[in-house]
C-alpha positions in Angstrom: 64.0 65.3 138.9 64.2 61.6 138.1 61.6 61.2 135.3 61.1 63.1 132.0 59.9 62.3 128.5 59.0 64.0 125.2 55.4 63.8 123.8 53.1 65.2 121.2 49.7 66.6 122.0 46.9 64.5 120.7 44.0 66.5 122.0 41.5 66.8 124.9 38.7 64.5 125.9 36.8 63.4 129.0 36.9 60.2 131.0 35.1 58.9 134.1 36.9 58.2 137.3 36.4 55.2 139.4 34.0 57.1 141.6 31.9 58.2 138.5 33.2 61.8 138.4 33.9 63.3 135.0 37.5 64.4 134.4 38.7 66.6 131.5 42.0 65.2 130.3 44.7 66.0 127.7 45.9 62.9 125.7 49.7 62.9 125.1 51.6 60.5 122.8 54.6 60.1 125.0 57.6 58.4 123.5 59.2 56.1 122.9 62.3 58.3 123.2 65.7 57.0 122.4 68.7 57.9 124.6 71.2 59.5 122.1 73.8 60.6 124.7 74.6 60.2 128.4 76.6 63.1 129.7 78.8 62.6 132.8 80.6 64.9 135.2 83.9 63.5 134.2 83.5 64.2 130.4 81.0 67.1 130.2 81.1 68.7 133.6 77.5 67.8 134.5 75.2 64.9 134.5 72.4 64.7 132.0 70.6 62.5 129.4 70.0 63.5 125.8 67.0 61.9 124.2 65.6 61.9 120.6 61.9 61.7 119.6 60.1 61.1 116.3 62.0 59.5 113.4 62.9 61.7 110.4 64.4 60.9 107.0 68.1 60.6 106.7 68.2 62.1 103.3 66.1 62.9 100.3 67.4 61.7 96.9 66.5 63.8 93.8 67.8 63.7 90.2 69.7 66.5 88.6 69.4 67.6 85.0 71.9 65.0 83.8 69.9 62.2 85.3 72.5 61.5 88.1 71.4 61.0 91.7 72.0 64.0 93.8 71.7 63.8 97.6 70.0 66.9 99.0 69.8 67.3 102.8 66.4 68.9 102.8 64.3 68.3 105.9 66.8 65.5 106.7 69.9 65.0 108.8 73.3 66.3 108.0 76.5 64.3 108.3 77.2 65.5 111.9 73.7 64.5 113.0 73.8 61.2 111.3 77.1 60.4 112.9 75.8 61.4 116.3 72.7 59.1 116.0 74.8 56.3 114.5 77.1 56.3 117.5 74.1 55.8 119.7 72.7 53.1 117.4 69.4 54.8 116.8 67.6 56.2 113.8 67.7 60.0 113.0 65.3 61.9 115.3 63.4 65.1 114.6 63.5 66.4 118.2 66.5 66.2 120.5 66.3 67.5 124.1 68.4 67.2 127.2 67.2 66.4 130.7 69.3 66.9 133.9 68.2 63.8 135.8 69.3 62.7 139.2 69.8 59.2 138.0 71.3 60.0 134.6 74.1 57.4 135.1 71.5 54.6 135.1 70.5 55.2 131.5 72.3 53.4 128.7 73.1 54.7 125.2 70.5 53.6 122.7 67.9 52.5 125.3 64.3 53.6 125.1 62.2 55.7 127.5 58.6 54.9 127.3 55.4 56.2 128.9 55.4 53.6 131.6 58.0 55.6 133.6 54.9 57.5 134.8 51.9 56.1 136.6 48.5 57.3 137.6 48.7 59.8 140.5 52.1 61.3 139.5 52.4 65.0 139.4 54.1 66.5 136.3 55.0 69.8 134.7 54.1 70.2 131.0 56.1 72.6 128.8 55.2 73.6 125.3 55.0 76.5 122.8 51.6 78.1 123.2 49.3 78.8 120.2 50.1 81.9 118.2 47.2 84.5 118.3 48.8 87.1 116.1 48.4 90.8 116.8 45.9 91.4 119.6 44.6 94.3 121.5 45.1 95.1 125.2 41.8 93.6 126.3 42.5 90.1 124.9 46.2 90.2 125.3 46.4 91.6 128.9 42.9 91.4 130.2 42.4 95.1 130.5 38.9 96.5 131.1 36.8 98.0 128.2 35.1 101.3 128.2 31.3 102.0 128.4 29.3 100.6 125.5 26.4 103.0 125.7 25.4 106.7 126.4 27.2 108.0 123.4 30.6 106.7 124.4 33.2 106.5 121.7 35.6 104.6 123.9 34.9 100.8 123.8 37.9 98.5 123.4 40.7 101.1 123.2 43.5 100.7 125.7 42.9 104.1 127.3 45.5 106.4 128.9 49.1 105.3 128.8 50.5 107.7 131.3 50.4 111.2 132.9 50.3 114.4 130.8 53.0 116.9 131.8 55.0 114.7 134.1 56.8 112.4 133.3 55.7 113.2 129.7 56.5 109.7 128.5 55.3 106.1 128.6 57.1 103.9 131.1 59.1 100.9 129.8 57.2 97.7 130.2 53.8 99.3 129.8 51.3 96.7 128.6 50.4 97.5 125.0 48.7 95.8 122.1 51.0 93.5 120.2 52.0 89.9 119.3 50.3 87.3 121.5 51.1 83.7 122.0 53.8 81.5 120.4 55.9 81.6 123.6 57.2 78.8 125.9 54.6 78.1 128.6 54.9 75.7 131.6 51.8 74.4 133.5 52.9 73.0 136.8 51.6 70.3 139.1 49.3 68.4 136.7 48.0 65.0 137.8 48.5 61.9 135.6 45.1 60.3 135.5 45.9 57.2 133.3 48.8 55.6 131.5 48.4 53.3 128.5 51.8 51.6 128.2 50.9 49.6 125.1 50.0 52.7 123.1 52.4 55.0 124.9 49.6 57.4 125.9 49.6 59.6 129.0 46.3 61.2 130.1 46.9 64.3 132.2 44.1 66.1 134.1 43.4 69.6 132.7 44.8 71.6 129.7 48.3 71.5 128.3 49.7 74.4 126.3 50.3 74.2 122.5 48.4 73.0 119.4 47.6 69.5 118.4 50.7 67.5 117.3 52.8 70.1 119.1 55.9 69.0 121.1 55.3 68.8 124.8 58.0 68.1 127.5 56.7 66.2 130.5 58.8 66.3 133.6 58.4 65.3 137.2 57.0 68.3 139.0 59.2 70.6 141.0 56.4 71.6 143.4 55.9 69.7 146.6 52.4 69.3 148.1 51.8 71.0 151.4 50.1 67.9 152.8 
């Protein structure tokens, strides 16, 4: 892997290709990401690049009962984080992630990674936390079949039998059951980059990307290789 960036999901839309075909795309606000640390084999035992994305407040200043200023680190950066970002010469970041890139030594501390590292036609993998659906039944959560809806049936959307009667007289571990759905890490592989707007740091990816609007999305060069 040689290219990766952090982005936020803007939403979905449609664009027309050069041949006039309509393409559904997901718009991603990609970067700019600041390089906060470059890890090397000599110092850290492996080669990687740590990047930060989206500025956040260093501190929030409130007043106590005596009227004196009191620094409260609420939704801000603590001293260790501030020192880490100050060493890199960048502002405090909300998201910090690490990428094991083949060319990690080429990056410099404090430099920026922008959307123009990708171009139209590139294949990428998109990773994000999926939308939370709450508690759902087996039909929606696992795609199980429903029962008959007519002829006096009282079995419609129930899960049905969970196992045999006398033997083994228990439900096997891993049996698909109703429960919490969504809010897990999901990766969609081998998506095509349709368009890149370097001025606005926008990447348009063909198809759907997991996660809600404004959610954090990790875009990496795909690990799959075309069979062509």
